[in-house]
C-alpha positions as CSV (number, residue, x, y, z in Angstrom):
1,M,0.0,0.0,0.0
2,I,1.2,3.5,-0.8
3,V,0.3,4.8,2.7
4,L,2.2,2.0,4.3
5,A,5.2,2.6,2.1
6,S,5.3,6.3,2.9
7,T,4.9,5.5,6.6
8,V,7.8,3.1,6.5
9,V,10.1,5.5,4.6
10,L,9.4,8.1,7.3
11,V,10.0,5.6,10.0
12,V,13.2,4.2,8.6
13,A,14.6,7.6,7.7
14,A,14.1,8.8,11.2
15,L,15.6,5.7,12.7
16,V,18.8,5.9,10.7
17,A,19.5,9.2,12.4
18,I,19.3,7.7,15.9
19,V,21.3,4.5,15.4
20,G,24.1,6.1,17.5
21,Y,21.9,5.7,20.6
22,Y,21.7,2.0,20.3
23,L,24.8,0.6,22.0
24,G,24.6,3.0,24.9
25,A,20.8,2.6,25.3
26,Y,20.6,-1.2,25.3
27,R,18.4,-2.7,28.0
28,P,17.8,-6.4,28.7
29,A,14.9,-7.5,26.5
30,H,13.1,-9.2,29.4
31,Q,13.0,-6.3,31.8
32,S,9.6,-4.8,32.2
33,L,9.1,-1.4,30.7
34,L,5.3,-1.2,31.0
35,T,3.0,-2.3,33.9
36,A,-0.7,-2.2,33.4
37,G,-2.5,-3.7,36.4
38,T,-1.5,-7.3,36.6
39,E,0.2,-7.4,33.2
40,R,3.8,-6.5,32.5
41,F,5.4,-5.9,29.1
42,T,9.1,-6.1,28.2
43,A,11.1,-4.3,25.5
44,S,10.6,-7.4,23.3
45,D,6.8,-7.3,23.8
46,I,6.7,-3.6,22.9
47,E,8.9,-4.1,19.8
48,A,6.7,-7.0,18.6
49,R,3.5,-5.1,19.2
50,T,4.9,-2.0,17.4
51,L,5.9,-4.1,14.4
52,Y,2.4,-5.7,14.3
53,L,1.0,-2.2,14.2
54,L,3.1,-1.3,11.2
55,L,2.5,-4.5,9.3
56,F,-1.2,-5.3,10.0
57,Q,-2.8,-2.3,11.7
58,Q,-1.7,0.6,9.4
59,S,-5.0,2.5,10.0
60,I,-3.9,3.2,13.6
61,A,-0.1,3.2,13.2
62,P,1.5,6.6,13.6
63,R,3.3,8.3,10.6
64,E,6.1,9.8,12.7
65,A,8.9,7.6,14.0
66,T,9.0,9.3,17.3
67,E,5.4,8.3,17.9
68,L,5.9,4.6,17.3
69,I,6.7,3.4,20.8
70,P,4.3,5.8,22.6
71,K,1.5,4.5,20.4
72,A,2.4,0.9,21.0
73,L,2.4,1.6,24.8
74,D,-1.0,3.2,24.5
75,V,-2.3,0.2,22.6
76,L,-0.9,-2.4,25.0
77,E,-2.2,-0.4,28.0
78,H,-5.7,-0.1,26.4
79,E,-5.8,-3.8,25.6
80,A,-4.7,-4.8,29.1
81,I,-7.4,-2.7,30.7
82,L,-10.0,-4.4,28.4
83,R,-8.8,-7.8,29.4
84,Q,-8.8,-7.0,33.1
85,R,-11.9,-4.9,33.5
86,A,-14.3,-5.6,30.6
87,P,-15.3,-9.2,31.4
88,A,-17.2,-8.0,34.5
89,L,-19.6,-6.1,32.0
90,V,-19.7,-8.3,28.9
91,G,-18.5,-11.7,30.0
92,D,-15.2,-13.4,29.3
93,V,-14.0,-14.8,26.0
94,S,-13.8,-18.5,25.4
95,A,-11.6,-20.4,23.0
96,E,-14.6,-21.0,20.8
97,D,-15.3,-17.2,20.8
98,M,-11.7,-16.6,19.7
99,A,-11.9,-19.2,16.9
100,K,-15.1,-17.7,15.5
101,D,-13.6,-14.2,15.7
102,L,-10.4,-15.1,13.9
103,A,-12.3,-16.9,11.2
104,V,-13.9,-13.5,10.4
105,R,-10.9,-11.3,10.8
106,L,-8.3,-13.5,9.1
107,A,-10.1,-15.7,6.6
108,T,-11.3,-15.0,3.1
109,P,-14.6,-17.0,2.8
110,V,-14.7,-19.7,0.1
111,P,-17.4,-18.6,-2.4
112,P,-20.5,-20.7,-2.0
113,T,-21.7,-23.1,-4.7
114,P,-24.2,-21.3,-7.0
115,I,-27.8,-21.7,-6.0
116,P,-29.6,-24.2,-8.3
117,T,-32.7,-23.1,-10.1
118,P,-35.8,-24.2,-8.2
119,S,-37.4,-27.2,-9.8
120,I,-41.2,-27.4,-10.2
121,T,-42.8,-30.9,-10.3
122,L,-46.4,-31.3,-11.3
123,G,-48.3,-33.7,-9.2
124,T,-50.2,-36.7,-10.6
125,P,-53.4,-35.3,-12.1
126,T,-56.7,-36.6,-10.8
127,P,-58.2,-39.0,-13.4
128,T,-60.4,-37.3,-16.0
129,G,-64.0,-37.6,-15.1
130,T,-63.5,-36.7,-11.5
131,P,-65.3,-33.3,-10.8
132,D,-62.3,-31.6,-9.2
133,A,-59.7,-32.9,-11.5
134,T,-57.1,-30.2,-10.9
135,P,-53.4,-31.0,-11.0
136,T,-51.5,-29.9,-7.9
137,A,-48.0,-28.3,-8.0
138,T,-45.2,-28.8,-5.5
139,A,-42.1,-26.6,-5.5
140,T,-38.7,-27.6,-4.1
141,A,-35.9,-25.1,-3.8
142,T,-32.4,-25.5,-2.4
143,A,-31.6,-23.1,0.4
144,A,-28.8,-20.6,-0.3
145,P,-25.5,-22.1,0.9
146,K,-23.5,-20.1,3.3
147,P,-19.8,-19.2,2.5
148,T,-17.5,-21.7,4.3
149,I,-14.3,-20.7,6.1
150,D,-11.0,-22.2,5.1
151,E,-9.6,-23.1,8.4
152,K,-6.2,-23.9,6.9
153,Q,-6.0,-20.4,5.6
154,V,-6.9,-18.9,9.0
155,A,-4.1,-20.9,10.6
156,S,-1.6,-20.0,7.8
157,T,-2.5,-16.3,8.1
158,Q,-2.1,-16.3,11.8
159,Q,1.3,-18.1,11.6
160,E,2.5,-15.6,9.0
161,R,1.6,-12.7,11.3
162,L,3.3,-14.2,14.2
163,Q,6.5,-14.8,12.2
164,K,6.6,-11.4,10.7
165,S,5.9,-9.4,13.8
166,G,7.6,-11.6,16.4
167,L,4.4,-11.8,18.5
168,S,4.1,-14.9,20.6
169,K,1.0,-17.0,20.3
170,A,0.0,-16.0,23.8
171,A,0.4,-12.3,22.9
172,F,-1.6,-12.8,19.7
173,D,-4.4,-14.5,21.7
174,A,-4.4,-11.7,24.2
175,L,-4.7,-9.1,21.4
176,T,-7.6,-11.0,19.9
177,R,-9.3,-11.4,23.3
178,A,-9.1,-7.6,23.8
179,Q,-10.6,-6.9,20.4
180,I,-13.5,-9.2,21.1
181,L,-14.2,-7.5,24.5
182,E,-14.1,-4.1,22.9
183,D,-16.5,-5.1,20.2
184,R,-18.9,-6.4,22.9
185,L,-18.6,-3.1,24.8
186,V,-19.3,-1.1,21.7
187,K,-22.4,-3.3,20.9
188,R,-23.7,-3.0,24.4
189,Y,-23.3,0.8,24.5
190,T,-24.8,1.1,21.0
191,D,-27.8,-1.0,22.0
192,E,-28.3,1.1,25.2
193,A,-28.1,4.4,23.3
194,P,-31.5,6.3,23.5
195,K,-33.9,6.2,20.6
196,T,-34.9,9.8,21.3
197,A,-33.2,12.6,23.2
198,L,-32.9,16.3,23.8
199,Q,-31.1,17.8,20.8
200,W,-30.0,21.2,19.8
201,E,-29.5,22.5,16.3
202,V,-26.5,24.7,16.5
203,Q,-23.8,26.6,14.6
204,V,-20.4,27.1,16.2
205,A,-17.4,29.3,15.6
206,I,-14.1,27.9,16.9
207,L,-11.3,30.4,17.4
208,P,-7.7,30.4,18.7
209,S,-8.0,33.3,21.2
210,V,-10.6,34.8,23.5
211,E,-10.1,38.2,21.9
212,R,-11.0,36.9,18.4
213,A,-14.0,35.0,19.9
214,E,-15.3,38.1,21.6
215,Q,-14.9,40.1,18.4
216,L,-16.9,37.6,16.4
217,R,-19.5,37.4,19.1
218,A,-20.0,41.2,19.0
219,I,-20.4,41.0,15.2
220,V,-22.9,38.1,15.0
221,Q,-25.2,39.7,17.6
222,R,-25.9,42.6,15.3
223,P,-29.3,42.4,13.6
224,G,-29.3,40.7,10.2
225,V,-25.8,39.3,10.4
226,D,-25.3,35.9,8.9
227,F,-23.6,33.7,11.6
228,A,-22.5,31.1,9.1
229,R,-20.7,33.6,6.8
230,V,-18.9,35.3,9.7
231,A,-17.9,32.1,11.4
232,S,-16.7,30.6,8.1
233,A,-14.6,33.6,7.4
234,A,-13.0,33.3,10.8
235,A,-12.6,29.5,10.4
236,T,-9.9,27.6,12.3
237,D,-12.1,24.5,11.9
238,P,-13.9,23.1,8.8
239,S,-17.2,22.9,10.8
240,N,-17.3,26.6,11.5
241,G,-20.8,28.0,10.9
242,Q,-22.4,24.7,9.7
243,L,-25.8,23.8,11.1
244,A,-25.8,20.5,12.9
245,W,-28.0,18.6,15.4
246,V,-26.1,17.6,18.5
247,L,-27.1,15.5,21.5
248,A,-27.2,17.5,24.6
249,D,-25.8,14.7,26.8
250,L,-22.7,14.4,24.6
251,Q,-21.6,18.0,24.9
252,E,-18.8,19.1,27.1
253,P,-20.2,20.3,30.5
254,E,-19.4,23.9,29.9
255,V,-21.0,23.8,26.4
256,R,-24.1,22.0,27.7
257,D,-24.5,24.5,30.5
258,A,-24.2,27.5,28.1
259,L,-26.6,26.1,25.6
260,S,-29.2,25.0,28.1
261,K,-29.6,28.7,29.1
262,L,-30.4,29.9,25.5
263,K,-33.5,30.3,23.5
264,A,-33.7,29.6,19.8
265,G,-31.9,32.3,17.8
266,E,-29.7,33.4,20.7
267,I,-25.8,33.6,20.8
268,S,-23.9,31.9,23.6
269,A,-21.2,33.5,25.7
270,T,-17.6,32.7,24.7
271,I,-16.8,29.2,25.9
272,K,-13.2,28.0,26.6
273,S,-12.7,24.5,25.3
274,G,-9.2,23.1,25.7
275,T,-6.9,25.6,24.0
276,R,-9.6,27.1,21.8
277,Y,-12.7,29.3,22.2
278,K,-16.2,28.6,21.0
279,V,-19.2,30.8,20.3
280,Y,-22.5,29.1,19.5
281,R,-25.8,30.1,17.9
282,L,-28.7,28.0,19.0
283,S,-31.1,27.5,16.0
284,Q,-33.7,25.0,17.3
285,I,-34.5,22.9,20.3
286,E,-36.2,19.5,20.3
287,Q,-36.9,17.6,23.5
288,N,-37.4,14.2,22.0
289,R,-35.7,14.2,18.6
290,T,-35.0,10.8,17.0
291,V,-31.4,9.7,17.5
292,D,-29.9,8.6,14.2
293,E,-27.4,5.8,13.6
294,E,-24.4,8.1,13.5
295,Q,-25.4,9.7,16.8
296,R,-25.9,6.3,18.4
297,D,-22.4,5.3,17.3
298,N,-21.0,8.6,18.7
299,A,-22.9,8.0,22.0
300,A,-21.4,4.5,22.2
301,T,-17.9,5.8,21.5
302,E,-18.3,8.5,24.2
303,R,-19.4,5.9,26.8
304,L,-16.6,3.6,25.8
305,T,-14.0,6.4,26.2
306,K,-15.5,7.3,29.6
307,W,-15.4,3.7,30.7
308,Y,-11.8,3.4,29.6
309,E,-10.8,6.5,31.5
310,D,-12.6,5.4,34.7
311,E,-11.1,1.9,34.6
312,R,-7.6,3.2,33.9
313,K,-7.8,5.1,37.2
314,A,-8.5,1.8,39.0
315,L,-5.3,0.1,37.7
316,T,-1.7,0.8,38.4
317,I,-0.1,2.1,35.2
318,E,3.7,2.5,35.1
319,R,5.9,3.3,32.1
320,D,9.7,3.1,32.2
321,V,10.7,4.1,28.6
322,V,13.1,7.1,28.4
323,A,14.2,8.6,25.1
324,S,17.3,6.4,24.7
325,R,15.4,3.2,25.2
326,D,12.7,4.4,22.8
327,A,15.4,5.0,20.2
328,A,17.0,1.6,20.8
329,M,13.7,-0.2,20.3
330,R,12.9,1.7,17.2
331,V,16.2,0.6,15.7
332,N,15.3,-3.0,16.4
333,I,11.9,-2.5,14.9
334,S,13.4,-1.0,11.8
335,R,15.7,-3.9,11.3
336,A,13.0,-6.4,11.8
337,Y,10.7,-4.6,9.5
338,E,13.2,-4.5,6.7
339,K,13.7,-8.3,7.0
340,V,10.0,-9.1,6.4
341,Q,8.9,-6.1,4.3
342,P,11.8,-4.5,2.4
343,V,11.4,-0.8,1.5
344,K,11.4,-0.2,-2.3
345,R,14.0,2.4,-3.1
346,A,14.1,4.4,-6.3
347,P,16.8,3.2,-8.8
């Protein structure tokens, strides 16, 4: 893939510049560098998980070399929390569950046999002369066959991933278990999302400073001024000025508090949100507006994030990766990557 190739070029180029750290930064491969609750991860574990990210999870792999190890640590930590805390909510994962999941994630289904044309067989007609001599028809149709899973292919794909990444079978199983648990949490939270809820139709202007936000607020409060045009002209965010329905319960507390005080057509006070400042125009209010699929997904994601943050606080999390060790691991990852996935260089 082009994206993967560009990622690897960036990674390898950055790693070449830091090879000098390697000898002085070496640390025993079996010494724990990350502790997440009851689970501990060594330099070898982190390197293998990082390589797996680069090879098989490009959608979440970072593009910058310096972000490789921090990302792998985040992923390992996230997965450890899922394994230790999620079963209490969604049940544990059996070997059968894992086999079914891998069959979906790793296998290419074998195409089913084409469905035969239904056959129609006329029944034996009642002899002529009988008053109700009407032939009866019976229809037989073969049910649509389901695609089958090539179990050998699943095993082969799994083995290939282990060999290329350096992940142990136990680590791969742990990764799979975490993925299943997260899928279950997402399904639970999606199912529990409300069908209707209080929603606001709003426009928002997002600005880098309180001074610019106050200037914009003064302008848009004038009679006849188009909020969308002013907000778009001052845009620091593509969504500036666009009308959108938002769930009240999913807004930041300060935004929710500000909007709950407004009537339709009014402008909010300037609201600090992280490092930026927001000014809202409330267009409409609906107490029981239908929650669409995208909003339900967003609500589930919000609950999952909140769950993760709360559960993280309940576990002991310790990281022992300084810059020199980070650099050393990236050198190892680069070498391993080039062995299994050589970078194509221009002639």
